[in-house]
N, CA, C and O atoms as a CHARMM CRD file, in Angstrom:
* protein
*
  216
    1    1 MET  N     16.58200 -18.09500  13.24600 PROA 1      0.00000
    2    1 MET  CA    16.79900 -17.32300  12.03900 PROA 1      0.00000
    3    1 MET  C     16.99500 -15.85700  12.42900 PROA 1      0.00000
    4    1 MET  O     16.20300 -15.30100  13.18900 PROA 1      0.00000
    5    2 ASN  N     18.05500 -15.23500  11.90400 PROA 2      0.00000
    6    2 ASN  CA    18.28900 -13.83400  12.25100 PROA 2      0.00000
    7    2 ASN  C     17.40400 -12.91500  11.42000 PROA 2      0.00000
    8    2 ASN  O     16.72600 -13.35700  10.49200 PROA 2      0.00000
    9    3 ASN  N     17.41800 -11.64300  11.76300 PROA 3      0.00000
   10    3 ASN  CA    16.54900 -10.67900  11.08500 PROA 3      0.00000
   11    3 ASN  C     16.82300 -10.59900   9.59000 PROA 3      0.00000
   12    3 ASN  O     15.89500 -10.49400   8.79000 PROA 3      0.00000
   13    4 ASN  N     18.12400 -10.65000   9.20600 PROA 4      0.00000
   14    4 ASN  CA    18.46400 -10.58700   7.79200 PROA 4      0.00000
   15    4 ASN  C     17.89700 -11.79400   7.05000 PROA 4      0.00000
   16    4 ASN  O     17.32500 -11.64900   5.97000 PROA 4      0.00000
   17    5 SER  N     18.05200 -12.96600   7.62100 PROA 5      0.00000
   18    5 SER  CA    17.54000 -14.19000   6.99300 PROA 5      0.00000
   19    5 SER  C     16.02400 -14.14000   6.86800 PROA 5      0.00000
   20    5 SER  O     15.46900 -14.47600   5.82200 PROA 5      0.00000
   21    6 GLN  N     15.37200 -13.73000   7.91300 PROA 6      0.00000
   22    6 GLN  CA    13.91300 -13.66900   7.91600 PROA 6      0.00000
   23    6 GLN  C     13.42500 -12.67900   6.86200 PROA 6      0.00000
   24    6 GLN  O     12.52300 -12.98900   6.08400 PROA 6      0.00000
   25    7 PHE  N     14.02000 -11.49400   6.84000 PROA 7      0.00000
   26    7 PHE  CA    13.61200 -10.49100   5.86000 PROA 7      0.00000
   27    7 PHE  C     13.85500 -11.00600   4.44300 PROA 7      0.00000
   28    7 PHE  O     13.00700 -10.84300   3.56500 PROA 7      0.00000
   29    8 ALA  N     15.00400 -11.62400   4.22300 PROA 8      0.00000
   30    8 ALA  CA    15.33700 -12.16400   2.90600 PROA 8      0.00000
   31    8 ALA  C     14.31200 -13.21500   2.47900 PROA 8      0.00000
   32    8 ALA  O     13.81000 -13.17400   1.35600 PROA 8      0.00000
   33    9 ASN  N     14.00700 -14.13400   3.35500 PROA 9      0.00000
   34    9 ASN  CA    13.04100 -15.19200   3.03500 PROA 9      0.00000
   35    9 ASN  C     11.64700 -14.63400   2.78200 PROA 9      0.00000
   36    9 ASN  O     10.96300 -15.06400   1.85300 PROA 9      0.00000
   37   10 GLU  N     11.23400 -13.70100   3.58600 PROA 10     0.00000
   38   10 GLU  CA     9.88900 -13.13700   3.45700 PROA 10     0.00000
   39   10 GLU  C      9.72900 -12.28700   2.20200 PROA 10     0.00000
   40   10 GLU  O      8.61400 -12.07900   1.72400 PROA 10     0.00000
   41   11 ASN  N     10.85600 -11.79200   1.66600 PROA 11     0.00000
   42   11 ASN  CA    10.78300 -10.87300   0.54000 PROA 11     0.00000
   43   11 ASN  C     11.44600 -11.40300  -0.72900 PROA 11     0.00000
   44   11 ASN  O     11.65500 -10.66000  -1.68800 PROA 11     0.00000
   45   12 ASN  N     11.77100 -12.68900  -0.72400 PROA 12     0.00000
   46   12 ASN  CA    12.30200 -13.35500  -1.90900 PROA 12     0.00000
   47   12 ASN  C     13.56600 -12.69100  -2.46400 PROA 12     0.00000
   48   12 ASN  O     13.72300 -12.52400  -3.67400 PROA 12     0.00000
   49   13 ILE  N     14.46400 -12.31500  -1.54100 PROA 13     0.00000
   50   13 ILE  CA    15.74200 -11.75200  -1.95000 PROA 13     0.00000
   51   13 ILE  C     16.85600 -12.46800  -1.19000 PROA 13     0.00000
   52   13 ILE  O     16.60600 -13.15500  -0.20000 PROA 13     0.00000
   53   14 ASP  N     18.07700 -12.29800  -1.66500 PROA 14     0.00000
   54   14 ASP  CA    19.22800 -12.95200  -1.05700 PROA 14     0.00000
   55   14 ASP  C     19.60400 -12.27400   0.25600 PROA 14     0.00000
   56   14 ASP  O     19.51600 -11.05200   0.37600 PROA 14     0.00000
   57   15 GLU  N     20.02100 -13.06700   1.23600 PROA 15     0.00000
   58   15 GLU  CA    20.41500 -12.51000   2.53200 PROA 15     0.00000
   59   15 GLU  C     21.60000 -11.55700   2.38600 PROA 15     0.00000
   60   15 GLU  O     21.68700 -10.56200   3.10600 PROA 15     0.00000
   61   16 LYS  N     22.50400 -11.85200   1.46800 PROA 16     0.00000
   62   16 LYS  CA    23.64900 -10.97700   1.23100 PROA 16     0.00000
   63   16 LYS  C     23.18200  -9.59000   0.78300 PROA 16     0.00000
   64   16 LYS  O     23.78000  -8.58100   1.15500 PROA 16     0.00000
   65   17 THR  N     22.13500  -9.54400   0.00200 PROA 17     0.00000
   66   17 THR  CA    21.56900  -8.27300  -0.44000 PROA 17     0.00000
   67   17 THR  C     21.01900  -7.49400   0.74300 PROA 17     0.00000
   68   17 THR  O     21.20200  -6.28000   0.83200 PROA 17     0.00000
   69   18 VAL  N     20.34700  -8.18800   1.64800 PROA 18     0.00000
   70   18 VAL  CA    19.79900  -7.52600   2.84300 PROA 18     0.00000
   71   18 VAL  C     20.92800  -6.92200   3.66300 PROA 18     0.00000
   72   18 VAL  O     20.81800  -5.78600   4.12500 PROA 18     0.00000
   73   19 ARG  N     22.01300  -7.66900   3.84800 PROA 19     0.00000
   74   19 ARG  CA    23.15800  -7.15100   4.60200 PROA 19     0.00000
   75   19 ARG  C     23.72700  -5.90200   3.93000 PROA 19     0.00000
   76   19 ARG  O     24.04000  -4.92100   4.60400 PROA 19     0.00000
   77   20 ARG  N     23.85900  -5.93700   2.61500 PROA 20     0.00000
   78   20 ARG  CA    24.38400  -4.76500   1.89500 PROA 20     0.00000
   79   20 ARG  C     23.48400  -3.55600   2.07200 PROA 20     0.00000
   80   20 ARG  O     23.96100  -2.44800   2.31400 PROA 20     0.00000
   81   21 ILE  N     22.18200  -3.77000   1.95100 PROA 21     0.00000
   82   21 ILE  CA    21.23100  -2.66300   2.11000 PROA 21     0.00000
   83   21 ILE  C     21.36800  -2.04400   3.49600 PROA 21     0.00000
   84   21 ILE  O     21.37000  -0.82100   3.63700 PROA 21     0.00000
   85   22 ARG  N     21.48200  -2.87900   4.50700 PROA 22     0.00000
   86   22 ARG  CA    21.52300  -2.39000   5.89200 PROA 22     0.00000
   87   22 ARG  C     22.88100  -1.83500   6.29900 PROA 22     0.00000
   88   22 ARG  O     22.94800  -0.93700   7.13900 PROA 22     0.00000
   89   23 GLU  N     23.96800  -2.34800   5.72300 PROA 23     0.00000
   90   23 GLU  CA    25.29900  -2.00100   6.22400 PROA 23     0.00000
   91   23 GLU  C     26.10000  -1.06800   5.33500 PROA 23     0.00000
   92   23 GLU  O     27.02300  -0.41200   5.81700 PROA 23     0.00000
   93   24 ASP  N     25.77600  -0.98900   4.05500 PROA 24     0.00000
   94   24 ASP  CA    26.56700  -0.19800   3.11500 PROA 24     0.00000
   95   24 ASP  C     25.76600   1.01000   2.64900 PROA 24     0.00000
   96   24 ASP  O     24.86200   0.88700   1.82200 PROA 24     0.00000
   97   25 ASN  N     26.10300   2.17300   3.18400 PROA 25     0.00000
   98   25 ASN  CA    25.36500   3.39700   2.85000 PROA 25     0.00000
   99   25 ASN  C     25.45900   3.75600   1.37600 PROA 25     0.00000
  100   25 ASN  O     24.61500   4.49300   0.86600 PROA 25     0.00000
  101   26 LYS  N     26.47000   3.24900   0.68400 PROA 26     0.00000
  102   26 LYS  CA    26.65200   3.56900  -0.72900 PROA 26     0.00000
  103   26 LYS  C     26.05800   2.50700  -1.65700 PROA 26     0.00000
  104   26 LYS  O     26.09600   2.66000  -2.87800 PROA 26     0.00000
  105   27 TYR  N     25.51300   1.43700  -1.08700 PROA 27     0.00000
  106   27 TYR  CA    24.93800   0.36800  -1.89800 PROA 27     0.00000
  107   27 TYR  C     23.72400   0.89900  -2.65700 PROA 27     0.00000
  108   27 TYR  O     22.85500   1.55400  -2.08100 PROA 27     0.00000
  109   28 GLN  N     23.67800   0.61100  -3.94200 PROA 28     0.00000
  110   28 GLN  CA    22.55300   1.04600  -4.76900 PROA 28     0.00000
  111   28 GLN  C     21.66000  -0.15800  -5.04600 PROA 28     0.00000
  112   28 GLN  O     21.99400  -1.03800  -5.83900 PROA 28     0.00000
  113   29 ILE  N     20.53900  -0.17000  -4.38200 PROA 29     0.00000
  114   29 ILE  CA    19.60600  -1.28500  -4.49300 PROA 29     0.00000
  115   29 ILE  C     19.03300  -1.32700  -5.91700 PROA 29     0.00000
  116   29 ILE  O     18.68100  -0.29400  -6.48600 PROA 29     0.00000
  117   30 SER  N     18.94800  -2.51400  -6.46900 PROA 30     0.00000
  118   30 SER  CA    18.44400  -2.65600  -7.84100 PROA 30     0.00000
  119   30 SER  C     16.92300  -2.52600  -7.87200 PROA 30     0.00000
  120   30 SER  O     16.23600  -2.76100  -6.87900 PROA 30     0.00000
  121   31 LEU  N     16.43300  -2.15100  -9.02600 PROA 31     0.00000
  122   31 LEU  CA    14.98400  -2.03700  -9.20700 PROA 31     0.00000
  123   31 LEU  C     14.31800  -3.39600  -9.03400 PROA 31     0.00000
  124   31 LEU  O     13.21500  -3.48100  -8.49400 PROA 31     0.00000
  125   32 ILE  N     14.96700  -4.44300  -9.48000 PROA 32     0.00000
  126   32 ILE  CA    14.40900  -5.80000  -9.32800 PROA 32     0.00000
  127   32 ILE  C     14.22300  -6.12700  -7.84500 PROA 32     0.00000
  128   32 ILE  O     13.20200  -6.69500  -7.45600 PROA 32     0.00000
  129   33 THR  N     15.20300  -5.77100  -7.02300 PROA 33     0.00000
  130   33 THR  CA    15.10400  -6.02500  -5.58300 PROA 33     0.00000
  131   33 THR  C     13.95100  -5.22400  -4.98700 PROA 33     0.00000
  132   33 THR  O     13.17000  -5.75000  -4.19300 PROA 33     0.00000
  133   34 ILE  N     13.84500  -3.96100  -5.36800 PROA 34     0.00000
  134   34 ILE  CA    12.74100  -3.12800  -4.88000 PROA 34     0.00000
  135   34 ILE  C     11.40400  -3.74000  -5.30000 PROA 34     0.00000
  136   34 ILE  O     10.46000  -3.78800  -4.51100 PROA 34     0.00000
  137   35 MET  N     11.33300  -4.20100  -6.53400 PROA 35     0.00000
  138   35 MET  CA    10.09800  -4.80900  -7.02800 PROA 35     0.00000
  139   35 MET  C      9.74600  -6.07200  -6.25700 PROA 35     0.00000
  140   35 MET  O      8.57400  -6.29800  -5.95400 PROA 35     0.00000
  141   36 ARG  N     10.73100  -6.89700  -5.93500 PROA 36     0.00000
  142   36 ARG  CA    10.48100  -8.12800  -5.16300 PROA 36     0.00000
  143   36 ARG  C      9.96400  -7.80200  -3.76900 PROA 36     0.00000
  144   36 ARG  O      9.02400  -8.43200  -3.28400 PROA 36     0.00000
  145   37 ILE  N     10.57900  -6.82100  -3.13100 PROA 37     0.00000
  146   37 ILE  CA    10.13900  -6.42400  -1.79100 PROA 37     0.00000
  147   37 ILE  C      8.71400  -5.88200  -1.85600 PROA 37     0.00000
  148   37 ILE  O      7.87200  -6.24200  -1.03300 PROA 37     0.00000
  149   38 CYS  N      8.44500  -5.02200  -2.82900 PROA 38     0.00000
  150   38 CYS  CA     7.09500  -4.46500  -2.97100 PROA 38     0.00000
  151   38 CYS  C      6.07300  -5.56500  -3.21200 PROA 38     0.00000
  152   38 CYS  O      4.99100  -5.54900  -2.62400 PROA 38     0.00000
  153   39 GLU  N      6.40500  -6.51100  -4.06500 PROA 39     0.00000
  154   39 GLU  CA     5.48500  -7.61100  -4.34900 PROA 39     0.00000
  155   39 GLU  C      5.20900  -8.42700  -3.08900 PROA 39     0.00000
  156   39 GLU  O      4.06100  -8.76800  -2.80300 PROA 39     0.00000
  157   40 ALA  N      6.25900  -8.73700  -2.34200 PROA 40     0.00000
  158   40 ALA  CA     6.09400  -9.53500  -1.11800 PROA 40     0.00000
  159   40 ALA  C      5.29300  -8.79200  -0.06000 PROA 40     0.00000
  160   40 ALA  O      4.59200  -9.40700   0.74300 PROA 40     0.00000
  161   41 GLN  N      5.40000  -7.46700  -0.06100 PROA 41     0.00000
  162   41 GLN  CA     4.70400  -6.65000   0.93300 PROA 41     0.00000
  163   41 GLN  C      3.35500  -6.11900   0.42200 PROA 41     0.00000
  164   41 GLN  O      2.67700  -5.35800   1.11200 PROA 41     0.00000
  165   42 ASN  N      2.97900  -6.53100  -0.79200 PROA 42     0.00000
  166   42 ASN  CA     1.73200  -6.07100  -1.41400 PROA 42     0.00000
  167   42 ASN  C      1.65500  -4.54900  -1.49500 PROA 42     0.00000
  168   42 ASN  O      0.64000  -3.93400  -1.16900 PROA 42     0.00000
  169   43 ILE  N      2.77400  -3.96300  -1.94500 PROA 43     0.00000
  170   43 ILE  CA     2.85000  -2.51400  -2.13100 PROA 43     0.00000
  171   43 ILE  C      3.07900  -2.26100  -3.61900 PROA 43     0.00000
  172   43 ILE  O      3.96200  -2.86900  -4.22300 PROA 43     0.00000
  173   44 LYS  N      2.30300  -1.38400  -4.20200 PROA 44     0.00000
  174   44 LYS  CA     2.53000  -1.00800  -5.59200 PROA 44     0.00000
  175   44 LYS  C      3.84100  -0.23400  -5.67500 PROA 44     0.00000
  176   44 LYS  O      4.19200   0.52500  -4.77100 PROA 44     0.00000
  177   45 LEU  N      4.54700  -0.44000  -6.76100 PROA 45     0.00000
  178   45 LEU  CA     5.82800   0.23200  -6.95400 PROA 45     0.00000
  179   45 LEU  C      5.65500   1.75100  -6.88800 PROA 45     0.00000
  180   45 LEU  O      6.49400   2.44700  -6.31600 PROA 45     0.00000
  181   46 SER  N      4.59600   2.25300  -7.45800 PROA 46     0.00000
  182   46 SER  CA     4.34000   3.69600  -7.41300 PROA 46     0.00000
  183   46 SER  C      4.14800   4.17800  -5.97400 PROA 46     0.00000
  184   46 SER  O      4.59800   5.26600  -5.61500 PROA 46     0.00000
  185   47 LYS  N      3.48600   3.37400  -5.16300 PROA 47     0.00000
  186   47 LYS  CA     3.27600   3.72200  -3.74900 PROA 47     0.00000
  187   47 LYS  C      4.60600   3.72700  -3.00200 PROA 47     0.00000
  188   47 LYS  O      4.84500   4.59400  -2.16100 PROA 47     0.00000
  189   48 PHE  N      5.47700   2.75500  -3.31000 PROA 48     0.00000
  190   48 PHE  CA     6.79500   2.71200  -2.67300 PROA 48     0.00000
  191   48 PHE  C      7.55300   4.00500  -2.94400 PROA 48     0.00000
  192   48 PHE  O      8.08500   4.62000  -2.02000 PROA 48     0.00000
  193   49 PHE  N      7.60300   4.42100  -4.21400 PROA 49     0.00000
  194   49 PHE  CA     8.33200   5.63600  -4.55300 PROA 49     0.00000
  195   49 PHE  C      7.70000   6.86600  -3.93700 PROA 49     0.00000
  196   49 PHE  O      8.40000   7.82000  -3.59600 PROA 49     0.00000
  197   50 GLU  N      6.40200   6.85700  -3.79200 PROA 50     0.00000
  198   50 GLU  CA     5.71900   7.94200  -3.09700 PROA 50     0.00000
  199   50 GLU  C      6.13300   7.96200  -1.62200 PROA 50     0.00000
  200   50 GLU  O      6.37600   9.02600  -1.05200 PROA 50     0.00000
  201   51 MET  N      6.21000   6.78300  -1.01500 PROA 51     0.00000
  202   51 MET  CA     6.57500   6.67200   0.40300 PROA 51     0.00000
  203   51 MET  C      7.99700   7.16700   0.66900 PROA 51     0.00000
  204   51 MET  O      8.27000   7.74500   1.72100 PROA 51     0.00000
  205   52 VAL  N      8.90200   6.93800  -0.28500 PROA 52     0.00000
  206   52 VAL  CA    10.29900   7.36000  -0.08400 PROA 52     0.00000
  207   52 VAL  C     10.57100   8.76000  -0.63600 PROA 52     0.00000
  208   52 VAL  O     11.69900   9.25000  -0.59100 PROA 52     0.00000
  209   53 GLY  N      9.53100   9.38700  -1.15000 PROA 53     0.00000
  210   53 GLY  CA     9.65500  10.77100  -1.57900 PROA 53     0.00000
  211   53 GLY  C     10.26000  10.97700  -2.95200 PROA 53     0.00000
  212   53 GLY  O     10.88000  12.00700  -3.21400 PROA 53     0.00000
  213   54 LEU  N     10.08100   9.99400  -3.83400 PROA 54     0.00000
  214   54 LEU  CA    10.58800  10.15700  -5.20600 PROA 54     0.00000
  215   54 LEU  C      9.43600  10.22800  -6.19000 PROA 54     0.00000
  216   54 LEU  O      9.65900  10.36400  -7.39300 PROA 54     0.00000
């Protein structure tokens, strides 16, 4: 399993989404995707936004 597949599976998101996030600098990640990643990583959404400086 490649890194994109593993990340997608571990975070309950589509592998195509992972590729877009990593390869397309203009891709705008959806809030739902951010929420899924945060949930899978046991990170509160507020903490995520704090971590990225928003």
